[in-house]
All heavy atoms as TSV, in Angstrom:
chain	resi	resn	atom	element	x	y	z
A	1	MET	N	N	14.853	-121.796	56.457
A	1	MET	CA	C	15.610	-123.043	56.575
A	1	MET	C	C	14.668	-124.159	56.763
A	1	MET	O	O	13.666	-124.084	57.638
A	1	MET	CB	C	16.453	-122.803	57.823
A	1	MET	CG	C	17.532	-123.935	57.936
A	1	MET	SD	S	18.854	-123.456	59.144
A	1	MET	CE	C	20.062	-124.479	58.712
A	2	GLN	N	N	14.946	-125.193	56.124
A	2	GLN	CA	C	14.068	-126.463	56.196
A	2	GLN	C	C	14.430	-127.305	57.353
A	2	GLN	O	O	15.510	-127.526	57.698
A	2	GLN	CB	C	14.381	-127.273	54.764
A	2	GLN	CG	C	13.140	-128.222	54.574
A	2	GLN	CD	C	13.410	-128.893	53.225
A	2	GLN	OE1	O	14.462	-128.720	52.690
A	2	GLN	NE2	N	12.297	-129.530	52.757
A	3	ARG	N	N	13.370	-127.757	57.994
A	3	ARG	CA	C	13.513	-128.659	59.294
A	3	ARG	C	C	13.912	-130.080	58.750
A	3	ARG	O	O	13.355	-130.483	57.819
A	3	ARG	CB	C	12.247	-128.645	60.132
A	3	ARG	CG	C	12.070	-127.259	60.766
A	3	ARG	CD	C	10.665	-127.261	61.478
A	3	ARG	NE	N	10.495	-128.438	62.387
A	3	ARG	CZ	C	9.447	-128.437	63.075
A	3	ARG	NH1	N	8.557	-127.514	63.199
A	3	ARG	NH2	N	9.278	-129.655	63.741
A	4	LYS	N	N	14.652	-130.705	59.606
A	4	LYS	CA	C	15.011	-132.071	59.246
A	4	LYS	C	C	13.822	-132.943	59.590
A	4	LYS	O	O	13.172	-132.805	60.654
A	4	LYS	CB	C	16.328	-132.489	59.972
A	4	LYS	CG	C	17.601	-132.069	59.493
A	4	LYS	CD	C	18.716	-132.624	60.144
A	4	LYS	CE	C	19.975	-132.168	59.734
A	4	LYS	NZ	N	21.143	-132.788	60.451
A	5	LYS	N	N	13.632	-133.970	58.775
A	5	LYS	CA	C	12.744	-134.977	59.073
A	5	LYS	C	C	13.289	-136.064	60.175
A	5	LYS	O	O	14.474	-136.378	60.057
A	5	LYS	CB	C	12.342	-135.751	57.809
A	5	LYS	CG	C	11.213	-136.725	58.031
A	5	LYS	CD	C	10.851	-137.270	56.661
A	5	LYS	CE	C	9.674	-138.301	56.828
A	5	LYS	NZ	N	9.368	-138.993	55.523
A	6	PRO	N	N	12.548	-136.335	61.154
A	6	PRO	CA	C	13.097	-137.250	62.207
A	6	PRO	C	C	13.392	-138.535	61.601
A	6	PRO	O	O	12.765	-139.022	60.727
A	6	PRO	CB	C	11.874	-137.309	63.204
A	6	PRO	CG	C	10.827	-136.393	62.907
A	6	PRO	CD	C	11.269	-135.924	61.433
A	7	THR	N	N	14.473	-139.060	62.072
A	7	THR	CA	C	14.899	-140.426	61.580
A	7	THR	C	C	13.956	-141.465	62.143
A	7	THR	O	O	13.139	-141.269	62.879
A	7	THR	CB	C	16.417	-140.665	62.224
A	7	THR	OG1	O	16.309	-140.814	63.537
A	7	THR	CG2	C	17.420	-139.661	61.693
A	8	TYR	N	N	14.067	-142.702	61.497
A	8	TYR	CA	C	13.265	-143.727	61.790
A	8	TYR	C	C	13.407	-144.144	63.283
A	8	TYR	O	O	12.383	-144.479	63.901
A	8	TYR	CB	C	13.652	-145.007	60.898
A	8	TYR	CG	C	12.808	-146.239	61.222
A	8	TYR	CD1	C	11.427	-146.273	60.851
A	8	TYR	CD2	C	13.354	-147.308	61.994
A	8	TYR	CE1	C	10.821	-147.405	61.127
A	8	TYR	CE2	C	12.603	-148.434	62.218
A	8	TYR	CZ	C	11.282	-148.466	61.858
A	8	TYR	OH	O	10.401	-149.494	62.071
A	9	LEU	N	N	14.564	-144.216	63.899
A	9	LEU	CA	C	14.776	-144.442	65.216
A	9	LEU	C	C	14.045	-143.473	66.198
A	9	LEU	O	O	13.616	-143.813	67.289
A	9	LEU	CB	C	16.210	-144.549	65.708
A	9	LEU	CG	C	16.876	-145.908	65.037
A	9	LEU	CD1	C	18.361	-145.830	65.339
A	9	LEU	CD2	C	16.246	-147.125	65.626
A	10	GLN	N	N	14.118	-142.170	65.841
A	10	GLN	CA	C	13.440	-141.188	66.654
A	10	GLN	C	C	11.957	-141.342	66.626
A	10	GLN	O	O	11.237	-141.142	67.599
A	10	GLN	CB	C	13.923	-139.750	66.248
A	10	GLN	CG	C	15.402	-139.480	66.543
A	10	GLN	CD	C	15.723	-138.100	65.913
A	10	GLN	OE1	O	15.153	-137.636	64.938
A	10	GLN	NE2	N	16.888	-137.630	66.407
A	11	GLN	N	N	11.431	-141.789	65.502
A	11	GLN	CA	C	9.994	-141.886	65.397
A	11	GLN	C	C	9.462	-143.138	66.214
A	11	GLN	O	O	8.410	-143.185	66.703
A	11	GLN	CB	C	9.564	-142.084	63.966
A	11	GLN	CG	C	9.674	-140.776	63.046
A	11	GLN	CD	C	9.333	-141.112	61.600
A	11	GLN	OE1	O	9.257	-142.148	61.184
A	11	GLN	NE2	N	9.375	-139.970	60.758
A	12	ARG	N	N	10.321	-144.218	66.231
A	12	ARG	CA	C	9.968	-145.450	66.910
A	12	ARG	C	C	10.478	-145.371	68.309
A	12	ARG	O	O	10.453	-146.496	68.971
A	12	ARG	CB	C	10.643	-146.711	66.103
A	12	ARG	CG	C	10.117	-146.937	64.821
A	12	ARG	CD	C	8.961	-147.597	64.787
A	12	ARG	NE	N	9.252	-148.993	65.514
A	12	ARG	CZ	C	8.182	-149.679	65.865
A	12	ARG	NH1	N	6.963	-149.266	65.815
A	12	ARG	NH2	N	8.583	-150.876	66.497
A	13	LYS	N	N	10.901	-144.242	68.852
A	13	LYS	CA	C	11.424	-144.310	70.320
A	13	LYS	C	C	10.305	-144.746	71.327
A	13	LYS	O	O	9.149	-144.127	71.184
A	13	LYS	CB	C	11.888	-142.910	70.673
A	13	LYS	CG	C	12.551	-142.761	71.922
A	13	LYS	CD	C	13.200	-141.426	72.145
A	13	LYS	CE	C	12.141	-140.464	72.660
A	13	LYS	NZ	N	12.880	-139.127	73.129
A	14	PRO	N	N	10.496	-145.748	72.100
A	14	PRO	CA	C	9.358	-146.078	72.992
A	14	PRO	C	C	9.019	-145.041	74.065
A	14	PRO	O	O	9.787	-144.195	74.331
A	14	PRO	CB	C	9.990	-147.244	73.695
A	14	PRO	CG	C	11.456	-147.069	73.597
A	14	PRO	CD	C	11.730	-146.299	72.291
A	15	ASN	N	N	7.815	-145.127	74.465
A	15	ASN	CA	C	7.223	-144.064	75.265
A	15	ASN	C	C	7.628	-144.620	76.859
A	15	ASN	O	O	7.021	-145.496	77.236
A	15	ASN	CB	C	5.711	-144.026	75.114
A	15	ASN	CG	C	5.182	-142.837	75.848
A	15	ASN	OD1	O	5.886	-142.053	76.262
A	15	ASN	ND2	N	3.901	-142.641	75.735
A	16	ASP	N	N	8.543	-143.871	77.399
A	16	ASP	CA	C	9.085	-144.389	78.693
A	16	ASP	C	C	8.306	-143.624	79.912
A	16	ASP	O	O	8.757	-143.731	80.991
A	16	ASP	CB	C	10.609	-144.001	78.897
A	16	ASP	CG	C	11.407	-144.845	78.036
A	16	ASP	OD1	O	10.902	-145.976	77.609
A	16	ASP	OD2	O	12.603	-144.411	77.514
A	17	THR	N	N	7.285	-142.969	79.550
A	17	THR	CA	C	6.549	-142.262	80.652
A	17	THR	C	C	5.771	-143.364	81.493
A	17	THR	O	O	5.304	-144.287	81.008
A	17	THR	CB	C	5.531	-141.194	80.062
A	17	THR	OG1	O	4.660	-141.865	79.104
A	17	THR	CG2	C	6.243	-140.184	79.315
A	18	VAL	N	N	5.540	-142.960	82.680
A	18	VAL	CA	C	4.815	-143.860	83.647
A	18	VAL	C	C	3.377	-143.667	83.445
A	18	VAL	O	O	2.915	-142.504	83.395
A	18	VAL	CB	C	5.267	-143.639	85.008
A	18	VAL	CG1	C	4.621	-144.545	86.052
A	18	VAL	CG2	C	6.739	-143.924	85.250
A	19	ASN	N	N	2.677	-144.822	83.305
A	19	ASN	CA	C	1.168	-144.650	83.125
A	19	ASN	C	C	0.504	-144.377	84.599
A	19	ASN	O	O	0.410	-145.379	85.371
A	19	ASN	CB	C	0.656	-146.049	82.545
A	19	ASN	CG	C	-0.730	-145.874	82.071
A	19	ASN	OD1	O	-1.323	-144.806	82.426
A	19	ASN	ND2	N	-1.208	-146.844	81.430
A	20	LYS	N	N	0.310	-143.074	84.786
A	20	LYS	CA	C	-0.259	-142.713	86.090
A	20	LYS	C	C	-1.649	-143.246	86.542
A	20	LYS	O	O	-1.885	-143.684	87.687
A	20	LYS	CB	C	-0.293	-141.257	86.211
A	20	LYS	CG	C	1.118	-140.568	86.337
A	20	LYS	CD	C	1.030	-139.049	86.345
A	20	LYS	CE	C	2.432	-138.495	86.315
A	20	LYS	NZ	N	2.413	-137.054	86.398
A	21	LYS	N	N	-2.437	-143.455	85.386
A	21	LYS	CA	C	-3.718	-143.989	85.681
A	21	LYS	C	C	-3.693	-145.488	86.128
A	21	LYS	O	O	-4.440	-145.773	87.102
A	21	LYS	CB	C	-4.722	-143.870	84.482
A	21	LYS	CG	C	-5.238	-142.584	84.226
A	21	LYS	CD	C	-6.220	-142.597	82.992
A	21	LYS	CE	C	-6.808	-141.152	82.862
A	21	LYS	NZ	N	-7.799	-141.266	81.714
A	22	ARG	N	N	-2.804	-146.226	85.649
A	22	ARG	CA	C	-2.805	-147.616	86.024
A	22	ARG	C	C	-2.194	-147.754	87.370
A	22	ARG	O	O	-2.620	-148.592	88.133
A	22	ARG	CB	C	-1.758	-148.291	84.957
A	22	ARG	CG	C	-1.619	-149.802	85.237
A	22	ARG	CD	C	-0.699	-150.471	84.339
A	22	ARG	NE	N	-1.184	-150.325	82.964
A	22	ARG	CZ	C	-0.391	-150.491	81.896
A	22	ARG	NH1	N	0.824	-150.993	81.941
A	22	ARG	NH2	N	-0.909	-150.414	80.728
A	23	ILE	N	N	-1.221	-146.846	87.723
A	23	ILE	CA	C	-0.612	-146.819	89.113
A	23	ILE	C	C	-1.888	-146.627	90.092
A	23	ILE	O	O	-1.921	-147.236	91.181
A	23	ILE	CB	C	0.469	-145.944	89.206
A	23	ILE	CG1	C	1.728	-146.408	88.384
A	23	ILE	CG2	C	0.978	-145.693	90.731
A	23	ILE	CD1	C	2.859	-145.486	88.474
A	24	ILE	N	N	-2.560	-145.573	89.750
A	24	ILE	CA	C	-3.684	-145.189	90.612
A	24	ILE	C	C	-4.772	-146.347	90.849
A	24	ILE	O	O	-5.067	-146.581	92.003
A	24	ILE	CB	C	-4.451	-143.862	90.144
A	24	ILE	CG1	C	-3.392	-142.672	90.280
A	24	ILE	CG2	C	-5.655	-143.630	90.895
A	24	ILE	CD1	C	-3.886	-141.434	89.609
A	25	TRP	N	N	-5.074	-146.995	89.762
A	25	TRP	CA	C	-5.974	-148.103	89.769
A	25	TRP	C	C	-5.638	-149.276	90.577
A	25	TRP	O	O	-6.267	-149.758	91.480
A	25	TRP	CB	C	-6.442	-148.509	88.389
A	25	TRP	CG	C	-7.525	-147.857	87.763
A	25	TRP	CD1	C	-7.435	-146.838	86.711
A	25	TRP	CD2	C	-8.868	-147.839	88.036
A	25	TRP	NE1	N	-8.692	-146.389	86.501
A	25	TRP	CE2	C	-9.634	-147.107	87.272
A	25	TRP	CE3	C	-9.655	-148.740	88.876
A	25	TRP	CZ2	C	-10.974	-147.020	87.267
A	25	TRP	CZ3	C	-11.023	-148.744	89.031
A	25	TRP	CH2	C	-11.702	-147.798	88.105
A	26	VAL	N	N	-4.281	-149.607	90.371
A	26	VAL	CA	C	-3.644	-150.777	91.078
A	26	VAL	C	C	-3.602	-150.459	92.507
A	26	VAL	O	O	-3.921	-151.298	93.376
A	26	VAL	CB	C	-2.345	-151.148	90.404
A	26	VAL	CG1	C	-1.551	-152.158	91.306
A	26	VAL	CG2	C	-2.612	-151.672	89.010
A	27	SER	N	N	-3.126	-149.292	92.927
A	27	SER	CA	C	-2.952	-148.965	94.391
A	27	SER	C	C	-4.332	-148.847	94.975
A	27	SER	O	O	-4.482	-149.210	96.134
A	27	SER	CB	C	-2.163	-147.680	94.561
A	27	SER	OG	O	-2.805	-146.541	93.875
A	28	SER	N	N	-5.270	-148.269	94.243
A	28	SER	CA	C	-6.709	-148.296	94.949
A	28	SER	C	C	-7.178	-149.547	95.143
A	28	SER	O	O	-7.898	-149.870	96.243
A	28	SER	CB	C	-7.625	-147.267	94.183
A	28	SER	OG	O	-7.777	-147.845	92.891
A	29	ILE	N	N	-7.025	-150.471	94.208
A	29	ILE	CA	C	-7.605	-151.800	94.389
A	29	ILE	C	C	-6.889	-152.554	95.524
A	29	ILE	O	O	-7.384	-153.292	96.375
A	29	ILE	CB	C	-7.481	-152.690	93.008
A	29	ILE	CG1	C	-8.472	-151.991	92.010
A	29	ILE	CG2	C	-7.770	-154.079	93.238
A	29	ILE	CD1	C	-8.292	-152.561	90.574
A	30	PHE	N	N	-5.649	-152.361	95.578
A	30	PHE	CA	C	-4.823	-153.042	96.669
A	30	PHE	C	C	-5.190	-152.446	97.915
A	30	PHE	O	O	-5.388	-153.237	98.931
A	30	PHE	CB	C	-3.313	-152.764	96.325
A	30	PHE	CG	C	-2.450	-153.357	97.516
A	30	PHE	CD1	C	-2.240	-154.780	97.482
A	30	PHE	CD2	C	-1.835	-152.445	98.391
A	30	PHE	CE1	C	-1.427	-155.304	98.478
A	30	PHE	CE2	C	-1.071	-153.070	99.378
A	30	PHE	CZ	C	-0.945	-154.444	99.445
A	31	GLY	N	N	-5.497	-151.109	98.030
A	31	GLY	CA	C	-5.881	-150.547	99.351
A	31	GLY	C	C	-7.286	-151.073	99.721
A	31	GLY	O	O	-7.482	-151.246	100.952
A	32	VAL	N	N	-8.174	-151.209	98.807
A	32	VAL	CA	C	-9.578	-151.787	99.065
A	32	VAL	C	C	-9.472	-153.188	99.619
A	32	VAL	O	O	-10.108	-153.509	100.657
A	32	VAL	CB	C	-10.503	-151.652	97.882
A	32	VAL	CG1	C	-11.681	-152.408	98.087
A	32	VAL	CG2	C	-10.836	-150.188	97.569
A	33	VAL	N	N	-8.531	-153.973	99.030
A	33	VAL	CA	C	-8.401	-155.352	99.474
A	33	VAL	C	C	-7.855	-155.436	100.836
A	33	VAL	O	O	-8.322	-156.223	101.770
A	33	VAL	CB	C	-7.579	-156.173	98.499
A	33	VAL	CG1	C	-7.082	-157.458	99.077
A	33	VAL	CG2	C	-8.210	-156.382	97.137
A	34	VAL	N	N	-6.838	-154.536	101.162
A	34	VAL	CA	C	-6.194	-154.520	102.517
A	34	VAL	C	C	-7.330	-154.073	103.537
A	34	VAL	O	O	-7.389	-154.725	104.623
A	34	VAL	CB	C	-4.910	-153.617	102.521
A	34	VAL	CG1	C	-4.564	-153.226	103.942
A	34	VAL	CG2	C	-3.871	-154.156	101.745
A	35	ILE	N	N	-7.994	-152.992	103.184
A	35	ILE	CA	C	-9.025	-152.563	104.191
A	35	ILE	C	C	-10.145	-153.601	104.385
A	35	ILE	O	O	-10.596	-153.826	105.545
A	35	ILE	CB	C	-9.746	-151.249	103.617
A	35	ILE	CG1	C	-8.666	-150.104	103.684
A	35	ILE	CG2	C	-10.988	-150.885	104.437
A	35	ILE	CD1	C	-9.098	-148.859	103.069
A	36	LEU	N	N	-10.576	-154.320	103.466
A	36	LEU	CA	C	-11.639	-155.402	103.522
A	36	LEU	C	C	-10.959	-156.491	104.352
A	36	LEU	O	O	-11.780	-156.969	105.244
A	36	LEU	CB	C	-11.778	-155.878	102.118
A	36	LEU	CG	C	-13.093	-156.871	101.928
A	36	LEU	CD1	C	-14.262	-156.264	102.471
A	36	LEU	CD2	C	-13.117	-157.487	100.672
A	37	MET	N	N	-9.715	-156.804	104.205
A	37	MET	CA	C	-9.121	-157.792	105.051
A	37	MET	C	C	-9.164	-157.535	106.447
A	37	MET	O	O	-9.320	-158.322	107.409
A	37	MET	CB	C	-7.768	-158.204	104.582
A	37	MET	CG	C	-7.749	-159.004	103.170
A	37	MET	SD	S	-8.690	-160.494	103.165
A	37	MET	CE	C	-7.444	-161.458	104.115
A	38	ILE	N	N	-8.788	-156.290	106.776
A	38	ILE	CA	C	-8.759	-155.753	108.156
A	38	ILE	C	C	-10.031	-155.666	108.778
A	38	ILE	O	O	-10.263	-156.129	109.930
A	38	ILE	CB	C	-8.075	-154.211	108.233
A	38	ILE	CG1	C	-6.592	-154.288	107.802
A	38	ILE	CG2	C	-8.289	-153.600	109.538
A	38	ILE	CD1	C	-6.058	-152.910	107.653
A	39	VAL	N	N	-11.180	-155.310	108.085
A	39	VAL	CA	C	-12.426	-155.339	108.560
A	39	VAL	C	C	-12.981	-156.702	108.896
A	39	VAL	O	O	-13.661	-156.918	109.928
A	39	VAL	CB	C	-13.344	-154.521	107.503
A	39	VAL	CG1	C	-14.994	-154.780	107.812
A	39	VAL	CG2	C	-13.125	-153.091	107.425
A	40	LEU	N	N	-12.570	-157.601	107.955
A	40	LEU	CA	C	-12.988	-159.019	108.119
A	40	LEU	C	C	-12.338	-159.528	109.352
A	40	LEU	O	O	-12.983	-160.424	110.121
A	40	LEU	CB	C	-12.785	-159.820	106.788
A	40	LEU	CG	C	-13.728	-159.549	105.766
A	40	LEU	CD1	C	-13.195	-160.432	104.573
A	40	LEU	CD2	C	-15.143	-160.029	106.057
A	41	LEU	N	N	-11.065	-159.298	109.703
A	41	LEU	CA	C	-10.396	-159.661	110.867
A	41	LEU	C	C	-10.996	-159.149	111.986
A	41	LEU	O	O	-10.965	-159.823	113.059
A	41	LEU	CB	C	-8.858	-159.499	110.641
A	41	LEU	CG	C	-8.157	-160.307	109.675
A	41	LEU	CD1	C	-6.644	-159.857	109.558
A	41	LEU	CD2	C	-8.044	-161.720	110.159
A	42	ILE	N	N	-11.387	-157.890	111.981
A	42	ILE	CA	C	-11.920	-157.319	113.235
A	42	ILE	C	C	-13.271	-157.854	113.567
A	42	ILE	O	O	-13.456	-158.275	114.693
A	42	ILE	CB	C	-12.041	-155.766	113.003
A	42	ILE	CG1	C	-10.642	-155.107	113.085
A	42	ILE	CG2	C	-12.836	-155.146	114.103
A	42	ILE	CD1	C	-10.634	-153.603	112.632
A	43	PHE	N	N	-14.073	-158.055	112.593
A	43	PHE	CA	C	-15.409	-158.534	112.770
A	43	PHE	C	C	-15.534	-160.211	113.026
A	43	PHE	O	O	-16.456	-160.706	113.429
A	43	PHE	CB	C	-16.520	-158.205	111.697
A	43	PHE	CG	C	-16.869	-156.756	111.847
A	43	PHE	CD1	C	-16.500	-155.915	110.859
A	43	PHE	CD2	C	-17.582	-156.309	112.928
A	43	PHE	CE1	C	-16.877	-154.476	110.850
A	43	PHE	CE2	C	-17.819	-154.824	113.015
A	43	PHE	CZ	C	-17.603	-154.073	112.009
A	44	ASN	N	N	-14.502	-160.730	112.760
A	44	ASN	CA	C	-14.312	-162.271	112.863
A	44	ASN	C	C	-14.199	-162.715	114.252
A	44	ASN	O	O	-14.713	-163.763	114.714
A	44	ASN	CB	C	-13.252	-162.862	111.923
A	44	ASN	CG	C	-13.309	-164.279	111.857
A	44	ASN	OD1	O	-14.355	-164.915	112.132
A	44	ASN	ND2	N	-12.229	-165.007	111.448
A	45	SER	N	N	-13.624	-161.769	115.126
A	45	SER	CA	C	-13.373	-162.220	116.496
A	45	SER	C	C	-14.421	-161.734	117.565
A	45	SER	O	O	-15.399	-161.328	117.058
A	45	SER	CB	C	-12.023	-161.661	116.986
A	45	SER	OG	O	-12.103	-160.141	116.848
Protein backbone atom coordinates (compact mmCIF):
# COMPACT_ATOMS: atom_id res chain seq x y z
CA MET A 1 0.00 0.00 0.00
CA GLN A 2 1.35 3.37 -1.03
CA ARG A 3 1.80 6.04 1.64
CA LYS A 4 0.08 9.38 1.13
CA LYS A 5 2.25 12.38 0.49
CA PRO A 6 1.78 15.03 3.20
CA THR A 7 -0.29 18.00 2.10
CA TYR A 8 1.17 21.46 1.75
CA LEU A 9 -0.35 22.62 5.05
CA GLN A 10 1.11 19.66 6.94
CA GLN A 11 4.56 20.38 5.51
CA ARG A 12 4.32 24.08 6.45
CA LYS A 13 3.04 23.42 9.99
CA PRO A 14 4.89 25.79 12.35
CA ASN A 15 7.16 24.34 14.97
CA ASP A 16 5.34 24.93 18.27
CA THR A 17 7.99 23.40 20.50
CA VAL A 18 9.57 25.60 23.15
CA ASN A 19 13.19 26.49 22.58
CA LYS A 20 14.74 25.15 25.79
CA LYS A 21 18.22 26.50 25.12
CA ARG A 22 16.89 30.04 24.77
CA ILE A 23 14.95 29.75 28.04
CA ILE A 24 18.07 28.48 29.83
CA TRP A 25 20.22 31.31 28.42
CA VAL A 26 17.72 34.05 29.28
CA SER A 27 17.09 32.75 32.79
CA SER A 28 20.80 32.34 33.51
CA ILE A 29 21.59 35.86 32.32
CA PHE A 30 18.71 37.22 34.40
CA GLY A 31 19.98 35.28 37.43
CA VAL A 32 23.51 36.65 37.01
CA VAL A 33 22.17 40.21 36.80
CA VAL A 34 20.07 39.73 39.94
CA ILE A 35 23.01 38.24 41.88
CA LEU A 36 25.28 41.05 40.70
CA MET A 37 22.78 43.68 41.88
CA ILE A 38 22.48 41.97 45.29
CA VAL A 39 26.27 41.84 45.70
CA LEU A 40 26.60 45.50 44.72
CA LEU A 41 23.89 46.50 47.20
CA ILE A 42 25.59 44.55 50.00
CA PHE A 43 29.05 45.99 49.39
CA ASN A 44 27.76 49.52 48.80
CA SER A 45 26.73 50.03 52.41
